[in-house]
C-alpha positions in Angstrom: 2.0 -1.4 13.5 0.1 -4.9 14.3 -3.1 -2.2 14.2 -2.1 -0.5 11.3 -1.8 -3.7 9.5 -4.7 -4.5 10.4 -6.4 -1.9 9.0 -4.9 -1.2 5.9 -6.3 -5.3 5.8 -9.7 -4.3 6.4 -9.4 -1.1 4.0 -8.7 -3.8 1.2 -11.8 -6.6 2.5 -13.9 -3.5 2.5 -12.8 -2.5 -1.1 -13.5 -6.2 -2.3 -17.1 -6.0 -0.6 -18.7 -2.8 -2.5 -17.5 -4.6 -5.6 -18.4 -7.8 -4.8 -15.4 -10.0 -5.1 -14.9 -10.5 -1.3 -15.5 -14.7 -3.3 -13.4 -14.4 -5.9 -9.6 -12.9 -4.4 -8.9 -12.4 -0.6 -7.0 -9.6 1.4 -4.1 -11.6 1.5 -4.1 -12.5 -1.9 -4.8 -8.3 -2.9 -1.7 -8.4 -0.6 0.8 -11.0 -2.9 -0.3 -9.9 -6.1 0.7 -6.2 -5.3 3.9 -6.6 -3.6 5.5 -8.2 -6.6 5.7 -4.5 -8.5 8.7 -2.2 -7.5 8.8 1.4 -7.0 13.0 2.8 -7.2 13.6 6.4 -6.7 16.3 9.1 -6.5 15.8 12.2 -5.5 14.0 13.3 -8.8 11.2 11.1 -10.0 10.0 7.7 -8.4 9.6 5.0 -11.1 7.4 2.0 -10.7 9.4 -0.8 -12.5 7.5 -4.2 -13.3 3.9 -3.4 -13.0 2.1 -7.2 -14.4 -0.8 -7.2 -16.5 -3.0 -9.2 -14.0 -2.0 -6.4 -11.2 -3.1 -3.2 -13.4 -6.6 -5.0 -14.0 -6.9 -5.9 -10.1 -6.3 -2.9 -9.5 -8.7 -0.7 -12.7 -10.7 -3.8 -10.7 -11.0 -1.9 -7.1 -10.2 1.1 -8.6 -8.2 2.2 -6.0 -4.8 3.9 -8.3 -2.0 3.5 -6.9 -0.4 2.4 -10.8 -1.5 5.1 -12.5 0.0 5.2 -16.2 1.6 8.1 -16.2 3.7 7.8 -12.6 7.4 7.9 -13.0 
């Protein structure tokens, strides 16, 4: 589990470095901001709740497309 956590952390850091954002925001900041988003799932669908404007803008800057607008 520690290896997977480190791998994810490094992937986020590389994304920030590629977009020259590493001096403005840290990997830990990304994880903290993205942790405020909740996904509700039942047997038929997944619904993303509470994606703030700041999180959506950060997702767009990173180009990760984790929270697409039409996902429901």
